[in-house]
N, C-alpha and C positions, 0 to 999 in steps of 0.2 A: 913554061911561060904563062899559061892560063892560071896556074896555081899562084904565081906571083901577083897577077892582076887581081885575083880573088882576095888574096891577103891584103893588098893595098886598099881595095874596096871595103873590106872588113874593118881595117884600121880607121879609114875615113869615117865610116858609118858609126863605129864605136866612139871615136873621138868626138864626133859631132853630137852624139847622144849624151855625153857626160854632163854638160851643163844642165840639160833637161832633168837628168836623174838627180843631180845634187840639189836642184831647186825643190824637190819633193819633200825635203826635210825641214824647210824653213819654219821658224817659230813665228807664225802669224797669229794675230789676235783671233780667238775662237777655235784655233787648231790645237791638237794634242802636241805638247812640247816634245821635241825629239829627245831620245835618250842621250845622256852625256856621261863622261867619265873624266874627272879632274883629280889632280893630286896636289896636296898641300906641301909646303916646304919641308915638313917633317915626315913626309911619306904617306900621310893619311890619304886614303882614296875616298871619293864621294861620287855617287851616281844618282841619277834622277829617281830610280827605284827606291833608294834609301830615304827619299823625302816624301814618299807617298803619304797622303793624309795631312800634309803641311802646306801652308801658304808660303811661297818662296818669292822674295824680293831680290832679284838677281841683277847685279851690276857687272858688266863685262867690259874691261878697259885694257888699254896698253899703258905702260909706265908713264908715257908722256902726257897722258890726259887724266890721271887719277885725281887731280884737283878740280877738274871742270865741274863735277857735280857734288862738290863738297857740301853745299847747302842741303841737297837731297839726302846725302849720307847722314848729316847731322839731324835732319828731321826724322829719318828712319830710326836712328839711334834713340832719339827722344821718345818717339812713338813706342818703340819696343820697351824702353825703360819704364814708361808709364803704364804698361799693361800688367795685369795680375800674372803671377807665375804660371798659372794654367794656360793662359793665352800666349805667354812668351814661348812656351814649348811648341806652339803651333805655328809660330812665325819665324821663318828662317831668313836672315839677312845673309846673302851669299855673294861676296865679292870674288870675282875671278879675273886674273890677269892673263893676258895673252903672252905666254912665255915662249912661243914657237920660234922667235928670232934668237933665242939663246943658243949659241954654239955648244955642242956637246961638251967640250972641255970646260966651259964656264957654267955648266948646269949646277954644280955644287954651290957656286957663288950666288946664283939666282935663288937657289933653294934657301940659302942662309938669309938672303935679303927678304924673301917671302916670310920666313919665320920672324925676323926682326919687325917687319911691317905688321904682321899679325899681332905680335905682342904689343906694339905701340897702339894699335886700333882696338885691341880687346876682343877680336874675333878672328877666326881662322880664314885666311885668304888662300884661295886655291889657284893653281896654275893650269892653263890649257897648254900643255907642252908640245902638242903636235898640230895645233890649229884645227883640230877636228870639230870642236864646239863652234869656233868662229865660222866655219863653213856650213855645218849642219844647221845652225841657228840663223844663218844669213846676217850675222853681225857685221857692222862696218869696222874695218881695221883702223887703228889709230883714232878711235872715237870712243866716247862713252856710250855704251848700250845698256838700256835698262828694260827689264821685263818683269811682269808678275805672273806667276804660275799658281793656279788655285789648287785646292786639296785633291782634285780629280786629275790633275796633270794638264789642265787646259790653260793656254796662254790667255790672260785676261787684259793685259796692258803691255804696250811696247813703245819705246821712245829711243831715238838716236840723237845724241848731242846733249846740250845743256838743257836741263829741266828747270823751267822758270818757277818762281815761288807759287804762283797761282796753280800750276800743275801739281806741285808738291802737295797742296791741300787736297786736290782731287784724288791723288794717289793714296793719301792717308785715309780718306773716306772709303775708297775702294778696299783698301786693306782691312779696315774695320768691318765692312760688310762681309768680305770673304771669310774673315775669322769667325764670324757669327754663324756662317752656313755650316750645315752638318753634312 
């Protein structure tokens, strides 16, 4: 009987502590970006460690909101295109789609759609297949989430929702400054 009570107390304490523990990984401005592991539709894997020394402009969205920040995506594409090749290598535009709602039997279809969308956009789009990144970064589900990670892995900018034109200009200036840093 006492063992059951201790087990119940342990479950309650552990369960109550989970939200506190998961909040420790949030991608807040000024904090080190949490590690991540995402997979493209063609099976290519990507981790934060693979991007060390790069400036990362990361957009995390669900399928239903991919058009919300179309202006920002266009501005980032133009900014990237206008850079010399040496700078282009240091700036990573990283679109990630929350694919966690994809039922296992439909995963191949989602992977195919990711490949098609990647081809149409001209850059690899990755999937967060188990919502780990969504949770670790504290992103808002069913929303457009945008962050900038500097060359040292520090989050330098974060926005949820539509990024207005004026903010796009600020973002591009910040990216320019971060790309010049060594």
